[in-house]
CHARMM internal coordinates of N, CA and C (Angstrom, degrees):
IC EDIT
DIST 1 N 1 CA 1.4549
DIST 1 CA 1 C 1.5279
ANGL 1 N 1 CA 1 C 108.34
DIST 1 C 2 N 1.3194
ANGL 1 CA 1 C 2 N 117.16
DIHE 1 N 1 CA 1 C 2 N 134.66
DIST 2 N 2 CA 1.4567
ANGL 1 C 2 N 2 CA 120.54
DIHE 1 CA 1 C 2 N 2 CA -178.64
DIST 2 CA 2 C 1.5228
ANGL 2 N 2 CA 2 C 110.80
DIHE 1 C 2 N 2 CA 2 C -81.41
DIST 2 C 3 N 1.3194
ANGL 2 CA 2 C 3 N 114.75
DIHE 2 N 2 CA 2 C 3 N 157.91
DIST 3 N 3 CA 1.4585
ANGL 2 C 3 N 3 CA 121.25
DIHE 2 CA 2 C 3 N 3 CA 177.84
DIST 3 CA 3 C 1.5276
ANGL 3 N 3 CA 3 C 109.02
DIHE 2 C 3 N 3 CA 3 C -71.16
DIST 3 C 4 N 1.3430
ANGL 3 CA 3 C 4 N 118.33
DIHE 3 N 3 CA 3 C 4 N 134.93
DIST 4 N 4 CA 1.4630
ANGL 3 C 4 N 4 CA 119.83
DIHE 3 CA 3 C 4 N 4 CA 178.56
DIST 4 CA 4 C 1.5275
ANGL 4 N 4 CA 4 C 111.53
DIHE 3 C 4 N 4 CA 4 C -59.30
DIST 4 C 5 N 1.3028
ANGL 4 CA 4 C 5 N 115.97
DIHE 4 N 4 CA 4 C 5 N 146.89
DIST 5 N 5 CA 1.4547
ANGL 4 C 5 N 5 CA 122.68
DIHE 4 CA 4 C 5 N 5 CA 179.91
DIST 5 CA 5 C 1.5239
ANGL 5 N 5 CA 5 C 108.23
DIHE 4 C 5 N 5 CA 5 C -104.93
DIST 5 C 6 N 1.3398
ANGL 5 CA 5 C 6 N 116.06
DIHE 5 N 5 CA 5 C 6 N 92.98
DIST 6 N 6 CA 1.4560
ANGL 5 C 6 N 6 CA 120.43
DIHE 5 CA 5 C 6 N 6 CA 177.20
DIST 6 CA 6 C 1.5152
ANGL 6 N 6 CA 6 C 109.04
DIHE 5 C 6 N 6 CA 6 C -141.11
DIST 6 C 7 N 1.3287
ANGL 6 CA 6 C 7 N 116.45
DIHE 6 N 6 CA 6 C 7 N 160.69
DIST 7 N 7 CA 1.4608
ANGL 6 C 7 N 7 CA 121.62
DIHE 6 CA 6 C 7 N 7 CA -179.26
DIST 7 CA 7 C 1.5204
ANGL 7 N 7 CA 7 C 109.07
DIHE 6 C 7 N 7 CA 7 C -102.64
DIST 7 C 8 N 1.3200
ANGL 7 CA 7 C 8 N 115.67
DIHE 7 N 7 CA 7 C 8 N 128.68
DIST 8 N 8 CA 1.4574
ANGL 7 C 8 N 8 CA 121.26
DIHE 7 CA 7 C 8 N 8 CA 178.72
DIST 8 CA 8 C 1.5214
ANGL 8 N 8 CA 8 C 108.56
DIHE 7 C 8 N 8 CA 8 C -127.70
DIST 8 C 9 N 1.3252
ANGL 8 CA 8 C 9 N 116.38
DIHE 8 N 8 CA 8 C 9 N 119.56
DIST 9 N 9 CA 1.4598
ANGL 8 C 9 N 9 CA 121.93
DIHE 8 CA 8 C 9 N 9 CA 177.25
DIST 9 CA 9 C 1.5263
ANGL 9 N 9 CA 9 C 109.72
DIHE 8 C 9 N 9 CA 9 C -77.60
DIST 9 C 10 N 1.3431
ANGL 9 CA 9 C 10 N 117.95
DIHE 9 N 9 CA 9 C 10 N 167.65
DIST 10 N 10 CA 1.4690
ANGL 9 C 10 N 10 CA 120.32
DIHE 9 CA 9 C 10 N 10 CA 175.78
DIST 10 CA 10 C 1.5312
ANGL 10 N 10 CA 10 C 111.30
DIHE 9 C 10 N 10 CA 10 C -61.13
DIST 10 C 11 N 1.3202
ANGL 10 CA 10 C 11 N 115.82
DIHE 10 N 10 CA 10 C 11 N 154.89
DIST 11 N 11 CA 1.4630
ANGL 10 C 11 N 11 CA 124.07
DIHE 10 CA 10 C 11 N 11 CA 175.19
DIST 11 CA 11 C 1.5294
ANGL 11 N 11 CA 11 C 112.45
DIHE 10 C 11 N 11 CA 11 C 71.38
DIST 11 C 12 N 1.3375
ANGL 11 CA 11 C 12 N 116.33
DIHE 11 N 11 CA 11 C 12 N 32.19
DIST 12 N 12 CA 1.4657
ANGL 11 C 12 N 12 CA 122.27
DIHE 11 CA 11 C 12 N 12 CA 174.11
DIST 12 CA 12 C 1.5233
ANGL 12 N 12 CA 12 C 107.50
DIHE 11 C 12 N 12 CA 12 C -103.53
DIST 12 C 13 N 1.3225
ANGL 12 CA 12 C 13 N 116.24
DIHE 12 N 12 CA 12 C 13 N 123.83
DIST 13 N 13 CA 1.4580
ANGL 12 C 13 N 13 CA 122.05
DIHE 12 CA 12 C 13 N 13 CA -178.37
DIST 13 CA 13 C 1.5235
ANGL 13 N 13 CA 13 C 109.21
DIHE 12 C 13 N 13 CA 13 C -115.30
DIST 13 C 14 N 1.3274
ANGL 13 CA 13 C 14 N 115.92
DIHE 13 N 13 CA 13 C 14 N 116.38
DIST 14 N 14 CA 1.4634
ANGL 13 C 14 N 14 CA 121.42
DIHE 13 CA 13 C 14 N 14 CA 179.92
DIST 14 CA 14 C 1.5196
ANGL 14 N 14 CA 14 C 109.04
DIHE 13 C 14 N 14 CA 14 C -106.42
DIST 14 C 15 N 1.3289
ANGL 14 CA 14 C 15 N 116.08
DIHE 14 N 14 CA 14 C 15 N 130.09
DIST 15 N 15 CA 1.4533
ANGL 14 C 15 N 15 CA 120.45
DIHE 14 CA 14 C 15 N 15 CA 177.39
DIST 15 CA 15 C 1.5196
ANGL 15 N 15 CA 15 C 111.58
DIHE 14 C 15 N 15 CA 15 C -68.91
DIST 15 C 16 N 1.3000
ANGL 15 CA 15 C 16 N 115.22
DIHE 15 N 15 CA 15 C 16 N 158.83
DIST 16 N 16 CA 1.4575
ANGL 15 C 16 N 16 CA 122.51
DIHE 15 CA 15 C 16 N 16 CA 179.95
DIST 16 CA 16 C 1.5268
ANGL 16 N 16 CA 16 C 110.88
DIHE 15 C 16 N 16 CA 16 C -56.16
DIST 16 C 17 N 1.3090
ANGL 16 CA 16 C 17 N 116.09
DIHE 16 N 16 CA 16 C 17 N 133.13
DIST 17 N 17 CA 1.4555
ANGL 16 C 17 N 17 CA 121.15
DIHE 16 CA 16 C 17 N 17 CA 176.29
DIST 17 CA 17 C 1.5178
ANGL 17 N 17 CA 17 C 114.76
DIHE 16 C 17 N 17 CA 17 C 83.28
DIST 17 C 18 N 1.3262
ANGL 17 CA 17 C 18 N 118.51
DIHE 17 N 17 CA 17 C 18 N -1.52
DIST 18 N 18 CA 1.4659
ANGL 17 C 18 N 18 CA 120.40
DIHE 17 CA 17 C 18 N 18 CA 177.98
DIST 18 CA 18 C 1.5186
ANGL 18 N 18 CA 18 C 109.11
DIHE 17 C 18 N 18 CA 18 C -75.13
DIST 18 C 19 N 1.3216
ANGL 18 CA 18 C 19 N 115.65
DIHE 18 N 18 CA 18 C 19 N 130.33
DIST 19 N 19 CA 1.4625
ANGL 18 C 19 N 19 CA 122.20
DIHE 18 CA 18 C 19 N 19 CA -178.87
DIST 19 CA 19 C 1.5249
ANGL 19 N 19 CA 19 C 109.37
DIHE 18 C 19 N 19 CA 19 C -106.87
DIST 19 C 20 N 1.3256
ANGL 19 CA 19 C 20 N 115.29
DIHE 19 N 19 CA 19 C 20 N 136.74
DIST 20 N 20 CA 1.4628
ANGL 19 C 20 N 20 CA 121.54
DIHE 19 CA 19 C 20 N 20 CA 179.38
DIST 20 CA 20 C 1.5234
ANGL 20 N 20 CA 20 C 108.00
DIHE 19 C 20 N 20 CA 20 C -121.33
DIST 20 C 21 N 1.3221
ANGL 20 CA 20 C 21 N 116.28
DIHE 20 N 20 CA 20 C 21 N 123.58
DIST 21 N 21 CA 1.4646
ANGL 20 C 21 N 21 CA 121.28
DIHE 20 CA 20 C 21 N 21 CA -179.30
DIST 21 CA 21 C 1.5316
ANGL 21 N 21 CA 21 C 110.66
DIHE 20 C 21 N 21 CA 21 C -80.76
DIST 21 C 22 N 1.3019
ANGL 21 CA 21 C 22 N 115.18
DIHE 21 N 21 CA 21 C 22 N 174.05
DIST 22 N 22 CA 1.4615
ANGL 21 C 22 N 22 CA 121.61
DIHE 21 CA 21 C 22 N 22 CA 179.50
DIST 22 CA 22 C 1.5265
ANGL 22 N 22 CA 22 C 112.01
DIHE 21 C 22 N 22 CA 22 C -63.69
DIST 22 C 23 N 1.3279
ANGL 22 CA 22 C 23 N 114.20
DIHE 22 N 22 CA 22 C 23 N 153.83
DIST 23 N 23 CA 1.4649
ANGL 22 C 23 N 23 CA 124.22
DIHE 22 CA 22 C 23 N 23 CA 171.59
DIST 23 CA 23 C 1.5306
ANGL 23 N 23 CA 23 C 113.89
DIHE 22 C 23 N 23 CA 23 C 67.13
DIST 23 C 24 N 1.3234
ANGL 23 CA 23 C 24 N 117.01
DIHE 23 N 23 CA 23 C 24 N 26.70
DIST 24 N 24 CA 1.4657
ANGL 23 C 24 N 24 CA 121.27
DIHE 23 CA 23 C 24 N 24 CA 175.08
DIST 24 CA 24 C 1.5222
ANGL 24 N 24 CA 24 C 109.72
DIHE 23 C 24 N 24 CA 24 C -95.27
DIST 24 C 25 N 1.3331
ANGL 24 CA 24 C 25 N 115.75
DIHE 24 N 24 CA 24 C 25 N 157.45
DIST 25 N 25 CA 1.4603
ANGL 24 C 25 N 25 CA 122.64
DIHE 24 CA 24 C 25 N 25 CA 173.87
DIST 25 CA 25 C 1.5228
ANGL 25 N 25 CA 25 C 106.74
DIHE 24 C 25 N 25 CA 25 C -125.25
DIST 25 C 26 N 1.3303
ANGL 25 CA 25 C 26 N 116.37
DIHE 25 N 25 CA 25 C 26 N 121.07
DIST 26 N 26 CA 1.4634
ANGL 25 C 26 N 26 CA 121.33
DIHE 25 CA 25 C 26 N 26 CA -177.76
DIST 26 CA 26 C 1.5227
ANGL 26 N 26 CA 26 C 109.99
DIHE 25 C 26 N 26 CA 26 C -117.63
DIST 26 C 27 N 1.3347
ANGL 26 CA 26 C 27 N 116.23
DIHE 26 N 26 CA 26 C 27 N 127.21
DIST 27 N 27 CA 1.4557
ANGL 26 C 27 N 27 CA 121.20
DIHE 26 CA 26 C 27 N 27 CA 177.29
DIST 27 CA 27 C 1.5126
ANGL 27 N 27 CA 27 C 114.51
DIHE 26 C 27 N 27 CA 27 C 85.47
DIST 27 C 28 N 1.3205
ANGL 27 CA 27 C 28 N 117.11
DIHE 27 N 27 CA 27 C 28 N 22.54
DIST 28 N 28 CA 1.4743
ANGL 27 C 28 N 28 CA 121.33
DIHE 27 CA 27 C 28 N 28 CA 177.61
DIST 28 CA 28 C 1.5330
ANGL 28 N 28 CA 28 C 108.71
DIHE 27 C 28 N 28 CA 28 C -53.58
DIST 28 C 29 N 1.3328
ANGL 28 CA 28 C 29 N 118.40
DIHE 28 N 28 CA 28 C 29 N 126.06
DIST 29 N 29 CA 1.4689
ANGL 28 C 29 N 29 CA 119.08
DIHE 28 CA 28 C 29 N 29 CA 179.73
DIST 29 CA 29 C 1.5304
ANGL 29 N 29 CA 29 C 111.52
DIHE 28 C 29 N 29 CA 29 C -74.82
DIST 29 C 30 N 1.3200
ANGL 29 CA 29 C 30 N 115.69
DIHE 29 N 29 CA 29 C 30 N 142.55
DIST 30 N 30 CA 1.4650
ANGL 29 C 30 N 30 CA 120.78
DIHE 29 CA 29 C 30 N 30 CA 175.70
DIST 30 CA 30 C 1.5281
ANGL 30 N 30 CA 30 C 109.13
DIHE 29 C 30 N 30 CA 30 C -70.78
DIST 30 C 31 N 1.3099
ANGL 30 CA 30 C 31 N 116.26
DIHE 30 N 30 CA 30 C 31 N 160.82
DIST 31 N 31 CA 1.4613
ANGL 30 C 31 N 31 CA 121.57
DIHE 30 CA 30 C 31 N 31 CA 179.09
DIST 31 CA 31 C 1.5294
ANGL 31 N 31 CA 31 C 109.60
DIHE 30 C 31 N 31 CA 31 C -54.81
DIST 31 C 32 N 1.3202
ANGL 31 CA 31 C 32 N 115.95
DIHE 31 N 31 CA 31 C 32 N 130.75
DIST 32 N 32 CA 1.4511
ANGL 31 C 32 N 32 CA 121.50
DIHE 31 CA 31 C 32 N 32 CA 179.20
DIST 32 CA 32 C 1.5186
ANGL 32 N 32 CA 32 C 114.54
DIHE 31 C 32 N 32 CA 32 C 86.33
DIST 32 C 33 N 1.3249
ANGL 32 CA 32 C 33 N 117.72
DIHE 32 N 32 CA 32 C 33 N -1.50
DIST 33 N 33 CA 1.4646
ANGL 32 C 33 N 33 CA 121.98
DIHE 32 CA 32 C 33 N 33 CA 179.52
DIST 33 CA 33 C 1.5275
ANGL 33 N 33 CA 33 C 108.85
DIHE 32 C 33 N 33 CA 33 C -109.60
DIST 33 C 34 N 1.3151
ANGL 33 CA 33 C 34 N 116.12
DIHE 33 N 33 CA 33 C 34 N 152.37
DIST 34 N 34 CA 1.4620
ANGL 33 C 34 N 34 CA 121.85
DIHE 33 CA 33 C 34 N 34 CA 178.41
DIST 34 CA 34 C 1.5285
ANGL 34 N 34 CA 34 C 110.18
DIHE 33 C 34 N 34 CA 34 C -90.42
DIST 34 C 35 N 1.3360
ANGL 34 CA 34 C 35 N 117.84
DIHE 34 N 34 CA 34 C 35 N 149.35
DIST 35 N 35 CA 1.4637
ANGL 34 C 35 N 35 CA 119.83
DIHE 34 CA 34 C 35 N 35 CA 174.98
DIST 35 CA 35 C 1.5303
ANGL 35 N 35 CA 35 C 110.93
DIHE 34 C 35 N 35 CA 35 C -55.75
DIST 35 C 36 N 1.3201
ANGL 35 CA 35 C 36 N 116.36
DIHE 35 N 35 CA 35 C 36 N 130.26
DIST 36 N 36 CA 1.4554
ANGL 35 C 36 N 36 CA 121.73
DIHE 35 CA 35 C 36 N 36 CA 179.30
DIST 36 CA 36 C 1.5174
ANGL 36 N 36 CA 36 C 114.69
DIHE 35 C 36 N 36 CA 36 C 85.72
DIST 36 C 37 N 1.3213
ANGL 36 CA 36 C 37 N 117.63
DIHE 36 N 36 CA 36 C 37 N -6.64
DIST 37 N 37 CA 1.4706
ANGL 36 C 37 N 37 CA 120.81
DIHE 36 CA 36 C 37 N 37 CA -179.22
DIST 37 CA 37 C 1.5286
ANGL 37 N 37 CA 37 C 111.19
DIHE 36 C 37 N 37 CA 37 C -65.95
DIST 37 C 38 N 1.3207
ANGL 37 CA 37 C 38 N 116.50
DIHE 37 N 37 CA 37 C 38 N -37.71
DIST 38 N 38 CA 1.4621
ANGL 37 C 38 N 38 CA 122.11
DIHE 37 CA 37 C 38 N 38 CA 178.63
DIST 38 CA 38 C 1.5234
ANGL 38 N 38 CA 38 C 108.85
DIHE 37 C 38 N 38 CA 38 C -114.27
DIST 38 C 39 N 1.3063
ANGL 38 CA 38 C 39 N 115.67
DIHE 38 N 38 CA 38 C 39 N 145.59
DIST 39 N 39 CA 1.4601
ANGL 38 C 39 N 39 CA 121.95
DIHE 38 CA 38 C 39 N 39 CA -177.49
DIST 39 CA 39 C 1.5279
ANGL 39 N 39 CA 39 C 111.19
DIHE 38 C 39 N 39 CA 39 C -86.72
DIST 39 C 40 N 1.3191
ANGL 39 CA 39 C 40 N 115.53
DIHE 39 N 39 CA 39 C 40 N 143.35
DIST 40 N 40 CA 1.4663
ANGL 39 C 40 N 40 CA 122.03
DIHE 39 CA 39 C 40 N 40 CA 166.77
DIST 40 CA 40 C 1.5142
ANGL 40 N 40 CA 40 C 106.21
DIHE 39 C 40 N 40 CA 40 C -112.82
DIST 40 C 41 N 1.3246
ANGL 40 CA 40 C 41 N 116.50
DIHE 40 N 40 CA 40 C 41 N 124.86
DIST 41 N 41 CA 1.4564
ANGL 40 C 41 N 41 CA 121.75
DIHE 40 CA 40 C 41 N 41 CA -178.82
DIST 41 CA 41 C 1.5188
ANGL 41 N 41 CA 41 C 108.47
DIHE 40 C 41 N 41 CA 41 C -123.05
DIST 41 C 42 N 1.3249
ANGL 41 CA 41 C 42 N 115.91
DIHE 41 N 41 CA 41 C 42 N 123.09
DIST 42 N 42 CA 1.4648
ANGL 41 C 42 N 42 CA 122.05
DIHE 41 CA 41 C 42 N 42 CA 176.66
DIST 42 CA 42 C 1.5217
ANGL 42 N 42 CA 42 C 106.98
DIHE 41 C 42 N 42 CA 42 C -121.97
DIST 42 C 43 N 1.3231
ANGL 42 CA 42 C 43 N 116.35
DIHE 42 N 42 CA 42 C 43 N 125.02
DIST 43 N 43 CA 1.4597
ANGL 42 C 43 N 43 CA 122.04
DIHE 42 CA 42 C 43 N 43 CA -176.48
DIST 43 CA 43 C 1.5172
ANGL 43 N 43 CA 43 C 113.52
DIHE 42 C 43 N 43 CA 43 C -67.76
DIST 43 C 44 N 1.3298
ANGL 43 CA 43 C 44 N 116.31
DIHE 43 N 43 CA 43 C 44 N -179.68
DIST 44 N 44 CA 1.4617
ANGL 43 C 44 N 44 CA 121.65
DIHE 43 CA 43 C 44 N 44 CA -175.26
DIST 44 CA 44 C 1.5294
ANGL 44 N 44 CA 44 C 113.53
DIHE 43 C 44 N 44 CA 44 C -72.39
DIST 44 C 45 N 1.3290
ANGL 44 CA 44 C 45 N 113.66
DIHE 44 N 44 CA 44 C 45 N 156.96
DIST 45 N 45 CA 1.4684
ANGL 44 C 45 N 45 CA 123.60
DIHE 44 CA 44 C 45 N 45 CA 170.77
DIST 45 CA 45 C 1.5252
ANGL 45 N 45 CA 45 C 113.88
DIHE 44 C 45 N 45 CA 45 C 61.29
DIST 45 C 46 N 1.3194
ANGL 45 CA 45 C 46 N 116.98
DIHE 45 N 45 CA 45 C 46 N 33.84
DIST 46 N 46 CA 1.4600
ANGL 45 C 46 N 46 CA 121.01
DIHE 45 CA 45 C 46 N 46 CA 178.27
DIST 46 CA 46 C 1.5205
ANGL 46 N 46 CA 46 C 112.07
DIHE 45 C 46 N 46 CA 46 C -92.98
DIST 46 C 47 N 1.3216
ANGL 46 CA 46 C 47 N 114.80
DIHE 46 N 46 CA 46 C 47 N 167.51
DIST 47 N 47 CA 1.4606
ANGL 46 C 47 N 47 CA 122.37
DIHE 46 CA 46 C 47 N 47 CA 174.94
DIST 47 CA 47 C 1.5242
ANGL 47 N 47 CA 47 C 107.73
DIHE 46 C 47 N 47 CA 47 C -131.61
DIST 47 C 48 N 1.3219
ANGL 47 CA 47 C 48 N 115.66
DIHE 47 N 47 CA 47 C 48 N 114.33
DIST 48 N 48 CA 1.4603
ANGL 47 C 48 N 48 CA 122.03
DIHE 47 CA 47 C 48 N 48 CA 177.83
DIST 48 CA 48 C 1.5268
ANGL 48 N 48 CA 48 C 105.93
DIHE 47 C 48 N 48 CA 48 C -106.04
DIST 48 C 49 N 1.3213
ANGL 48 CA 48 C 49 N 115.95
DIHE 48 N 48 CA 48 C 49 N 109.49
DIST 49 N 49 CA 1.4685
ANGL 48 C 49 N 49 CA 120.27
DIHE 48 CA 48 C 49 N 49 CA -173.92
DIST 49 CA 49 C 1.5288
ANGL 49 N 49 CA 49 C 111.56
DIHE 48 C 49 N 49 CA 49 C -83.21
DIST 49 C 50 N 1.3153
ANGL 49 CA 49 C 50 N 114.87
DIHE 49 N 49 CA 49 C 50 N 165.41
DIST 50 N 50 CA 1.4665
ANGL 49 C 50 N 50 CA 122.11
DIHE 49 CA 49 C 50 N 50 CA -171.27
DIST 50 CA 50 C 1.5236
ANGL 50 N 50 CA 50 C 113.41
DIHE 49 C 50 N 50 CA 50 C -54.16
DIST 50 C 51 N 1.3168
ANGL 50 CA 50 C 51 N 114.24
DIHE 50 N 50 CA 50 C 51 N 147.19
DIST 51 N 51 CA 1.4622
ANGL 50 C 51 N 51 CA 124.46
DIHE 50 CA 50 C 51 N 51 CA 176.37
DIST 51 CA 51 C 1.5308
ANGL 51 N 51 CA 51 C 113.35
DIHE 50 C 51 N 51 CA 51 C 64.61
DIST 51 C 52 N 1.3257
ANGL 51 CA 51 C 52 N 117.06
DIHE 51 N 51 CA 51 C 52 N 24.94
DIST 52 N 52 CA 1.4609
ANGL 51 C 52 N 52 CA 122.07
DIHE 51 CA 51 C 52 N 52 CA 175.59
DIST 52 CA 52 C 1.5249
ANGL 52 N 52 CA 52 C 108.95
DIHE 51 C 52 N 52 CA 52 C -89.00
DIST 52 C 53 N 1.3302
ANGL 52 CA 52 C 53 N 116.89
DIHE 52 N 52 CA 52 C 53 N 137.69
DIST 53 N 53 CA 1.4599
ANGL 52 C 53 N 53 CA 122.52
DIHE 52 CA 52 C 53 N 53 CA 173.69
DIST 53 CA 53 C 1.5183
ANGL 53 N 53 CA 53 C 108.10
DIHE 52 C 53 N 53 CA 53 C -119.90
DIST 53 C 54 N 1.3348
ANGL 53 CA 53 C 54 N 115.84
DIHE 53 N 53 CA 53 C 54 N 126.02
DIST 54 N 54 CA 1.4599
ANGL 53 C 54 N 54 CA 121.38
DIHE 53 CA 53 C 54 N 54 CA 177.67
DIST 54 CA 54 C 1.5254
ANGL 54 N 54 CA 54 C 107.44
DIHE 53 C 54 N 54 CA 54 C -124.54
DIST 54 C 55 N 1.3235
ANGL 54 CA 54 C 55 N 115.84
DIHE 54 N 54 CA 54 C 55 N 122.85
DIST 55 N 55 CA 1.4608
ANGL 54 C 55 N 55 CA 121.84
DIHE 54 CA 54 C 55 N 55 CA -177.08
DIST 55 CA 55 C 1.5217
ANGL 55 N 55 CA 55 C 111.72
DIHE 54 C 55 N 55 CA 55 C -76.95
DIST 55 C 56 N 1.3282
ANGL 55 CA 55 C 56 N 115.45
DIHE 55 N 55 CA 55 C 56 N 157.33
DIST 56 N 56 CA 1.4589
ANGL 55 C 56 N 56 CA 121.87
DIHE 55 CA 55 C 56 N 56 CA 171.54
DIST 56 CA 56 C 1.5278
ANGL 56 N 56 CA 56 C 108.39
DIHE 55 C 56 N 56 CA 56 C -65.03
DIST 56 C 57 N 1.3252
ANGL 56 CA 56 C 57 N 116.75
DIHE 56 N 56 CA 56 C 57 N 154.64
DIST 57 N 57 CA 1.4572
ANGL 56 C 57 N 57 CA 121.00
DIHE 56 CA 56 C 57 N 57 CA -178.61
DIST 57 CA 57 C 1.5156
ANGL 57 N 57 CA 57 C 112.73
DIHE 56 C 57 N 57 CA 57 C 91.03
DIST 57 C 58 N 1.3317
ANGL 57 CA 57 C 58 N 116.51
DIHE 57 N 57 CA 57 C 58 N 8.79
DIST 58 N 58 CA 1.4645
ANGL 57 C 58 N 58 CA 122.37
DIHE 57 CA 57 C 58 N 58 CA -179.13
DIST 58 CA 58 C 1.5232
ANGL 58 N 58 CA 58 C 108.83
DIHE 57 C 58 N 58 CA 58 C -109.06
DIST 58 C 59 N 1.3236
ANGL 58 CA 58 C 59 N 115.54
DIHE 58 N 58 CA 58 C 59 N 142.65
DIST 59 N 59 CA 1.4655
ANGL 58 C 59 N 59 CA 122.06
DIHE 58 CA 58 C 59 N 59 CA 174.45
DIST 59 CA 59 C 1.5284
ANGL 59 N 59 CA 59 C 106.87
DIHE 58 C 59 N 59 CA 59 C -126.84
DIST 59 C 60 N 1.3412
ANGL 59 CA 59 C 60 N 115.79
DIHE 59 N 59 CA 59 C 60 N 121.36
DIST 60 N 60 CA 1.4637
ANGL 59 C 60 N 60 CA 121.93
DIHE 59 CA 59 C 60 N 60 CA -176.78
DIST 60 CA 60 C 1.5213
ANGL 60 N 60 CA 60 C 108.03
DIHE 59 C 60 N 60 CA 60 C -122.37
DIST 60 C 61 N 1.3118
ANGL 60 CA 60 C 61 N 116.93
DIHE 60 N 60 CA 60 C 61 N 135.91
DIST 61 N 61 CA 1.4587
ANGL 60 C 61 N 61 CA 121.80
DIHE 60 CA 60 C 61 N 61 CA -177.15
DIST 61 CA 61 C 1.5196
ANGL 61 N 61 CA 61 C 114.22
DIHE 60 C 61 N 61 CA 61 C -77.86
DIST 61 C 62 N 1.3113
ANGL 61 CA 61 C 62 N 114.16
DIHE 61 N 61 CA 61 C 62 N -170.31
DIST 62 N 62 CA 1.4658
ANGL 61 C 62 N 62 CA 122.74
DIHE 61 CA 61 C 62 N 62 CA -175.96
DIST 62 CA 62 C 1.5270
ANGL 62 N 62 CA 62 C 111.96
DIHE 61 C 62 N 62 CA 62 C -67.63
DIST 62 C 63 N 1.3174
ANGL 62 CA 62 C 63 N 114.51
DIHE 62 N 62 CA 62 C 63 N 148.82
DIST 63 N 63 CA 1.4663
ANGL 62 C 63 N 63 CA 124.83
DIHE 62 CA 62 C 63 N 63 CA 171.96
DIST 63 CA 63 C 1.5280
ANGL 63 N 63 CA 63 C 114.54
DIHE 62 C 63 N 63 CA 63 C 62.05
DIST 63 C 64 N 1.3179
ANGL 63 CA 63 C 64 N 117.31
DIHE 63 N 63 CA 63 C 64 N 28.39
DIST 64 N 64 CA 1.4654
ANGL 63 C 64 N 64 CA 120.04
DIHE 63 CA 63 C 64 N 64 CA 176.08
DIST 64 CA 64 C 1.5258
ANGL 64 N 64 CA 64 C 109.12
DIHE 63 C 64 N 64 CA 64 C -65.08
DIST 64 C 65 N 1.3159
ANGL 64 CA 64 C 65 N 116.08
DIHE 64 N 64 CA 64 C 65 N 145.42
DIST 65 N 65 CA 1.4607
ANGL 64 C 65 N 65 CA 121.93
DIHE 64 CA 64 C 65 N 65 CA 173.05
DIST 65 CA 65 C 1.5133
ANGL 65 N 65 CA 65 C 107.64
DIHE 64 C 65 N 65 CA 65 C -133.69
DIST 65 C 66 N 1.3323
ANGL 65 CA 65 C 66 N 115.97
DIHE 65 N 65 CA 65 C 66 N 122.82
DIST 66 N 66 CA 1.4591
ANGL 65 C 66 N 66 CA 119.00
DIHE 65 CA 65 C 66 N 66 CA 176.31
DIST 66 CA 66 C 1.5222
ANGL 66 N 66 CA 66 C 109.09
DIHE 65 C 66 N 66 CA 66 C -98.68
DIST 66 C 67 N 1.3055
ANGL 66 CA 66 C 67 N 115.42
DIHE 66 N 66 CA 66 C 67 N 159.55
DIST 67 N 67 CA 1.4539
ANGL 66 C 67 N 67 CA 120.57
DIHE 66 CA 66 C 67 N 67 CA 168.61
DIST 67 CA 67 C 1.5217
ANGL 67 N 67 CA 67 C 108.18
DIHE 66 C 67 N 67 CA 67 C -84.65
DIST 67 C 68 N 1.3081
ANGL 67 CA 67 C 68 N 116.62
DIHE 67 N 67 CA 67 C 68 N -179.57
DIST 68 N 68 CA 1.4595
ANGL 67 C 68 N 68 CA 121.27
DIHE 67 CA 67 C 68 N 68 CA 177.40
DIST 68 CA 68 C 1.5242
ANGL 68 N 68 CA 68 C 108.89
DIHE 67 C 68 N 68 CA 68 C -76.99
DIST 68 C 69 N 1.3324
ANGL 68 CA 68 C 69 N 116.34
DIHE 68 N 68 CA 68 C 69 N 137.37
DIST 69 N 69 CA 1.4597
ANGL 68 C 69 N 69 CA 120.68
DIHE 68 CA 68 C 69 N 69 CA 175.16
DIST 69 CA 69 C 1.5194
ANGL 69 N 69 CA 69 C 114.94
DIHE 68 C 69 N 69 CA 69 C 75.00
DIST 69 C 70 N 1.3080
ANGL 69 CA 69 C 70 N 118.29
DIHE 69 N 69 CA 69 C 70 N 23.72
DIST 70 N 70 CA 1.4676
ANGL 69 C 70 N 70 CA 122.19
DIHE 69 CA 69 C 70 N 70 CA -178.27
DIST 70 CA 70 C 1.5282
ANGL 70 N 70 CA 70 C 110.53
DIHE 69 C 70 N 70 CA 70 C -79.33
DIST 70 C 71 N 1.3359
ANGL 70 CA 70 C 71 N 116.17
DIHE 70 N 70 CA 70 C 71 N 145.95
DIST 71 N 71 CA 1.4622
ANGL 70 C 71 N 71 CA 123.03
DIHE 70 CA 70 C 71 N 71 CA 173.96
DIST 71 CA 71 C 1.5209
ANGL 71 N 71 CA 71 C 107.81
DIHE 70 C 71 N 71 CA 71 C -121.01
DIST 71 C 72 N 1.3419
ANGL 71 CA 71 C 72 N 116.61
DIHE 71 N 71 CA 71 C 72 N 123.40
DIST 72 N 72 CA 1.4617
ANGL 71 C 72 N 72 CA 121.95
DIHE 71 CA 71 C 72 N 72 CA 177.29
DIST 72 CA 72 C 1.5194
ANGL 72 N 72 CA 72 C 107.07
DIHE 71 C 72 N 72 CA 72 C -121.18
DIST 72 C 73 N 1.3422
ANGL 72 CA 72 C 73 N 116.08
DIHE 72 N 72 CA 72 C 73 N 118.58
DIST 73 N 73 CA 1.4660
ANGL 72 C 73 N 73 CA 122.25
DIHE 72 CA 72 C 73 N 73 CA -176.55
DIST 73 CA 73 C 1.5188
ANGL 73 N 73 CA 73 C 110.88
DIHE 72 C 73 N 73 CA 73 C -101.45
DIST 73 C 74 N 1.3257
ANGL 73 CA 73 C 74 N 113.78
DIHE 73 N 73 CA 73 C 74 N 160.23
DIST 74 N 74 CA 1.4609
ANGL 73 C 74 N 74 CA 121.09
DIHE 73 CA 73 C 74 N 74 CA 173.34
DIST 74 CA 74 C 1.5271
ANGL 74 N 74 CA 74 C 108.72
DIHE 73 C 74 N 74 CA 74 C -70.07
DIST 74 C 75 N 1.3009
ANGL 74 CA 74 C 75 N 116.95
DIHE 74 N 74 CA 74 C 75 N 164.32
DIST 75 N 75 CA 1.4729
ANGL 74 C 75 N 75 CA 119.24
DIHE 74 CA 74 C 75 N 75 CA 177.63
DIST 75 CA 75 C 1.5090
ANGL 75 N 75 CA 75 C 110.41
DIHE 74 C 75 N 75 CA 75 C -108.54
END
COOR INIT
IC SEED 1 N 1 CA 1 C
IC BUILD
């Protein structure tokens, strides 16, 4: 099995068993923020499907499942 092709910025914490599909972006910094300045935390046993972008500053609990092409922004 090949390694997934996704982009992960610094300060991204993935819980045990969380799977990330190809072409995802994890920890995208918000405008005016530096990469890694804000944490992205995703709990255990999640499924992040292809083409999902999740910004830094987000905290997601256990067993999250995204659809394809989802965008989750910081608040």
